[in-house]
N, C-alpha and C positions, 0 to 999 in steps of 0.2 A: 532750201527745202530739200528734204531727203526722203526717199521712198524706202520704207522698211516693211517688207512683206506686203500686207494689205493696207498699210497705213502710210499717209504722208505726214511728215513732221516738219514744222517750221523751226529752223534753228537760227535765231537772230544773229548770233555771233559768226555764223558761217555765211550769211547772206550779205554780201558787200558789193556795192556798185563801184567802189573805189574811185578811180580817176574818171569813170563814166559820168558821174555827177559832181565830183569834187571841184571841178573847175567851171561848172555850169554857170554860176552867177557871174563870175569874172568874164566869161566869154559872151554871155547873152544880156547882161545888164539887169537881170531879175532872178530871184531865187527859183530853184527847181520846184516842180510840183511834187505831189505825194506819190511815192512808189510804194505799192502795197500788194500784199498777198492776203486776201480775206478768207478766213476759215469758212467752210460750208455750214449753213444752217439747215434746219429741217425743210424749209421751202426749196432750197437748192437740191437737197437729196431727193425730195419728192419729184422735182422737175427732171432730175437725171434718171430716175426710175421710169418716168413717163416717156422720156426719149428712148430708153432701152426697150420699152414695150413696143415701140414702132420700128425697132430694129435698125435705126439709123445711126446710132452712136457706137463707136468702137468700144470694146470692153475696157481698154486702158483708160479712155476718157471718162467712162462711167465710174471707174475706180477713183480716178483723180477727183471728179466732181463730188465724190462721197466725202472728201476731206477739204477740198479747196473750192470756195464759192466763186471767186473771180480774181483776176490778176490785173493790176494797173501799174505799168511802168511808163509813166507819162514822159519822163525825161531821159529815157535810154534810147539813143538814136532819135528817130522820129516819134517814138512812143510805141508801146506794144500793149494791147488790151485783149485779154481773154475774157469773154463775156460770161456772165452767170448763166447756169443752165436754164433758169426761168426765162431769161432773155432769148436764149437759143430756141427754147420751146415756143415762145410767143412769136418769134420771127418765122418759125416753121409753120405755125398755125395760120399766120397772116399771109405769108408769101410762098410757102412750099419750099421744096428743096432747091438748091442752087446747082446749076449744071456747069461743071468745070472740067479740067483735064483736056487731053488731046481730043479735039473735035467735040468738046463739051459732052462727053459720054459718061462722065462720073457724076453721080447725083449725091450731093452731100449737104452738110449742115454748116451754115455760117457760124463760126465759133468765136471770131474775134476780128481785130483790125489793127492797123498801125496808124500813126498820126498823120500819114500822108493820104489817107482815104482808101487804101487797098484793104481787101478783106481776106481772111483766112478761112478756108472751107475744108472740113474733114470729111473724107470718104468713109463709107461704112466699114472698110477693111483697115482703116487707120491712117493712110497717107494724108498729109496736110498740103493743100494747094493754096498758093497766093494768087489772087487775081492780078491781072496786068493793068487793069484800069479801075477807076473808082466805081464803075457800074457793074452790077452782077448780070446785066443784060448782054455784056460783051465778054468774049473769052479773055 
């Protein structure tokens, strides 16, 4: 993936997980899952605009979501998952913001997770926090 001005471009020849997944089946006994960067659709872009209207999404993430719908790297490390903006918006509507950071004073959006149950939360100014536990109720 390459950011060029206001646009993200997917360059398949430049996106390689190489040895990260090349030996996966040999080591684990089953083939790797799908690693995918999905382009944004109209629903993704509308959800990103809705998040921007409530001023909780950093400008860089809104720009990213204008081109990228979600990211699934299921077999890189424990796995990395960047949720679609519609999922981020739904989680915000159902559960509100997540409190993270030192003394849980940063209010942010849960934007993804890893395969180990930890969540990634972005603050309104752009820093991304990783939870220390699988629960958003604990720091």
